[in-house]
C-alpha positions as CSV (number, residue, x, y, z in Angstrom):
1,M,5.7,8.9,-88.7
2,K,3.0,11.2,-89.2
3,I,3.4,14.9,-89.3
4,Y,1.0,17.8,-88.3
5,Q,1.4,21.5,-88.3
6,A,-0.5,24.6,-87.4
7,N,-0.1,28.2,-88.5
8,I,-1.1,30.1,-85.5
9,V,-2.9,33.7,-86.0
10,P,-3.7,36.3,-83.9
11,L,-7.0,36.5,-81.8
12,N,-7.8,39.6,-79.8
13,D,-4.9,41.4,-81.0
14,Q,-6.9,44.7,-81.8
15,V,-7.8,44.9,-77.8
16,I,-4.8,43.4,-76.3
17,G,-2.1,45.5,-78.2
18,T,0.1,42.8,-79.5
19,A,-0.5,40.3,-82.5
20,A,0.6,36.9,-81.2
21,H,1.7,34.5,-84.1
22,G,3.6,31.3,-84.6
23,T,4.0,27.9,-85.7
24,A,3.0,24.3,-84.2
25,L,4.6,21.0,-85.5
26,F,3.4,17.8,-84.1
27,T,5.4,14.6,-85.0
28,V,4.0,11.0,-84.1
29,N,6.9,8.6,-84.4
30,G,6.8,5.3,-82.9
31,G,5.7,5.7,-79.1
32,S,6.0,9.4,-78.9
33,L,4.7,12.6,-79.8
34,T,7.2,15.5,-80.4
35,I,5.6,19.0,-79.9
36,N,7.4,22.0,-81.2
37,I,5.7,25.4,-81.0
38,E,7.4,28.7,-81.6
39,M,5.5,32.1,-80.8
40,F,6.2,35.7,-81.5
41,D,4.8,39.0,-80.4
42,T,2.8,37.6,-77.5
43,P,2.8,39.7,-74.3
44,A,6.3,39.9,-72.8
45,N,7.7,38.1,-69.7
46,L,4.5,36.5,-69.3
47,Q,3.5,32.7,-68.7
48,H,1.5,31.6,-71.6
49,W,-1.2,28.7,-71.4
50,E,-1.3,26.7,-74.6
51,H,-3.5,23.7,-75.5
52,F,-5.2,21.8,-78.0
53,H,-9.1,22.1,-78.1
54,G,-11.5,19.9,-79.8
55,F,-14.7,18.0,-79.5
56,P,-14.7,14.6,-77.6
57,D,-17.4,13.4,-80.4
58,G,-14.8,13.8,-83.3
59,K,-16.3,16.7,-84.9
60,P,-13.9,18.8,-86.5
61,A,-12.7,21.9,-84.5
62,E,-12.4,25.3,-86.0
63,I,-10.6,28.5,-84.9
64,A,-12.4,31.2,-83.5
65,T,-12.8,34.4,-85.0
66,A,-14.3,37.7,-83.9
67,A,-17.7,36.5,-84.9
68,Q,-17.4,34.3,-81.9
69,D,-17.8,37.5,-79.8
70,V,-21.4,36.5,-78.9
71,N,-21.8,39.2,-76.3
72,H,-20.0,42.0,-78.3
73,D,-17.7,42.9,-75.5
74,G,-14.9,43.3,-78.2
75,F,-13.2,40.2,-76.8
76,V,-13.5,36.6,-77.8
77,D,-12.9,34.9,-74.3
78,L,-12.5,31.1,-73.8
79,P,-16.1,30.1,-73.2
80,E,-17.2,32.1,-76.4
81,T,-14.4,29.9,-78.4
82,G,-16.4,26.6,-77.3
83,A,-18.9,26.8,-80.1
84,V,-16.4,26.4,-83.0
85,S,-13.4,24.9,-81.1
86,G,-14.8,22.5,-78.5
87,T,-13.1,21.9,-75.1
88,T,-9.5,22.2,-73.9
89,M,-8.2,18.9,-74.3
90,V,-4.4,18.7,-73.7
91,P,-1.9,21.2,-72.3
92,F,1.2,22.1,-73.5
93,N,3.2,22.3,-70.2
94,D,5.9,20.3,-68.6
95,A,3.9,17.4,-68.6
96,P,1.1,17.0,-71.4
97,H,0.5,13.3,-71.0
98,E,-1.0,14.1,-67.4
99,M,-3.6,16.5,-68.6
100,D,-3.4,18.7,-65.8
101,I,-4.6,21.9,-67.2
102,P,-4.6,24.7,-64.7
103,N,-1.2,25.1,-63.4
104,D,2.1,27.1,-63.5
105,A,4.3,24.9,-65.7
106,Y,3.6,26.6,-69.4
107,P,6.2,28.5,-71.2
108,V,7.2,31.9,-70.5
109,S,8.0,34.5,-73.0
110,D,11.0,36.7,-73.3
111,A,11.1,40.5,-73.1
112,N,10.3,40.4,-76.9
113,G,7.4,38.4,-76.6
114,Y,8.9,35.3,-77.9
115,F,8.9,31.7,-76.7
116,A,9.6,28.0,-78.3
117,Y,8.4,25.0,-76.6
118,T,9.6,21.5,-77.4
119,K,8.2,18.3,-75.6
120,V,8.6,14.7,-76.5
121,V,5.5,13.0,-74.9
122,P,4.9,9.3,-74.1
123,L,2.1,8.6,-76.6
124,A,1.0,5.5,-74.7
125,A,0.5,7.7,-71.5
126,L,-1.1,10.5,-73.1
127,S,-3.5,8.2,-75.0
128,K,-4.3,6.4,-71.7
129,K,-5.1,9.7,-69.8
130,F,-7.2,11.0,-73.0
131,K,-9.3,7.9,-73.1
132,E,-9.9,8.3,-69.3
133,T,-10.9,11.7,-69.9
134,F,-12.8,11.7,-73.2
135,N,-13.7,8.0,-73.8
136,D,-11.4,7.7,-76.9
137,S,-7.4,7.2,-77.1
138,D,-7.5,8.6,-80.5
139,L,-6.0,12.2,-80.5
140,E,-7.3,13.0,-83.8
141,L,-5.0,16.0,-84.2
142,D,-6.1,16.9,-87.7
143,K,-9.6,17.4,-85.8
144,R,-8.1,19.9,-83.4
145,V,-7.1,23.4,-82.9
146,I,-4.4,24.9,-80.8
147,Y,-4.8,28.0,-78.5
148,I,-2.3,30.4,-77.2
149,H,-3.5,32.4,-73.8
150,G,-2.7,35.1,-71.6
151,V,-2.4,38.8,-71.2
152,T,-0.6,41.0,-68.6
153,D,-2.8,42.3,-65.8
154,D,-2.6,45.7,-66.9
155,V,-5.0,45.1,-70.0
156,T,-8.4,46.0,-68.8
157,L,-11.0,43.3,-69.3
158,P,-14.6,44.1,-69.1
159,E,-16.7,42.3,-66.5
160,T,-18.1,40.4,-69.1
161,V,-15.1,38.6,-70.2
162,A,-15.3,35.0,-68.8
163,G,-13.3,31.7,-68.4
164,A,-11.4,32.0,-64.9
165,V,-10.2,28.6,-64.0
166,G,-9.8,27.9,-60.4
167,H,-7.9,30.7,-59.2
168,Y,-6.6,31.7,-62.5
169,S,-8.2,34.9,-63.7
170,T,-9.6,35.8,-67.4
171,H,-6.1,37.3,-67.8
172,V,-4.6,34.0,-67.6
173,T,-6.9,32.5,-69.9
174,L,-7.8,35.0,-72.5
175,P,-7.0,33.4,-76.1
176,I,-4.5,35.5,-77.8
177,A,-3.7,33.2,-80.7
178,V,-5.1,30.2,-82.5
179,G,-4.3,27.6,-85.3
180,K,-6.0,24.7,-87.0
181,I,-4.0,21.6,-87.1
182,T,-3.6,19.9,-90.4
183,A,-1.9,16.7,-91.4
184,L,1.1,17.0,-93.7
185,N,1.3,13.5,-94.4
C-alpha cells in the first residue's frame, strides 16, 4: 500500500473573498486508488472542479503562487498555473478513471463552503486511460499537484482572466486552492 497526501492552501484568496483550504489523501492499495478530499471555506453552494495537474514528461509539478500572475491582473488563472504545475490530468469527479474533465459531476460545497469527496477508483482503468492520454501509465502522484477551482458568478473577474473550457466560464476554472502531493511511505 502507498499513501500520498496534500495540504491544500488558498490561491487567489485575496481577490475572491474566501481562503479555501483542506487536505487530500490518496491511497493505492491493490487494484484501487482511494481519493479522500476535504475542503473548507470554499465559495459556498457551488460546484468545485478538482483535479491533479502535472507534466506528462515526469517533471515534478509545483504549486502556483501569486508569482505566477504574469499579466499582473491580480489573479492567477488556469493558464498561468501551467508553467509550474503542468496540465490538468485527472479529475476528481464521479468517474476519475474516465478522465472526462469538463462536466457537471464534481462536488458541491454546502452553505458553509465545506465539502468532502471520497471515491474508490479502479487503478487499471485509470492507468489505461492515463496511458492513452499521456503515453505513460504511471500516475507518479508524488510529482503532481492538486487544484480546487471555482468562484461564484458575482465575483468580478477582469477580461484578462483566461481559462474558459468549452462552455464553462473562467468563474468555473479559476483556481482557488492548491496543494503539492507528497508520498507518506
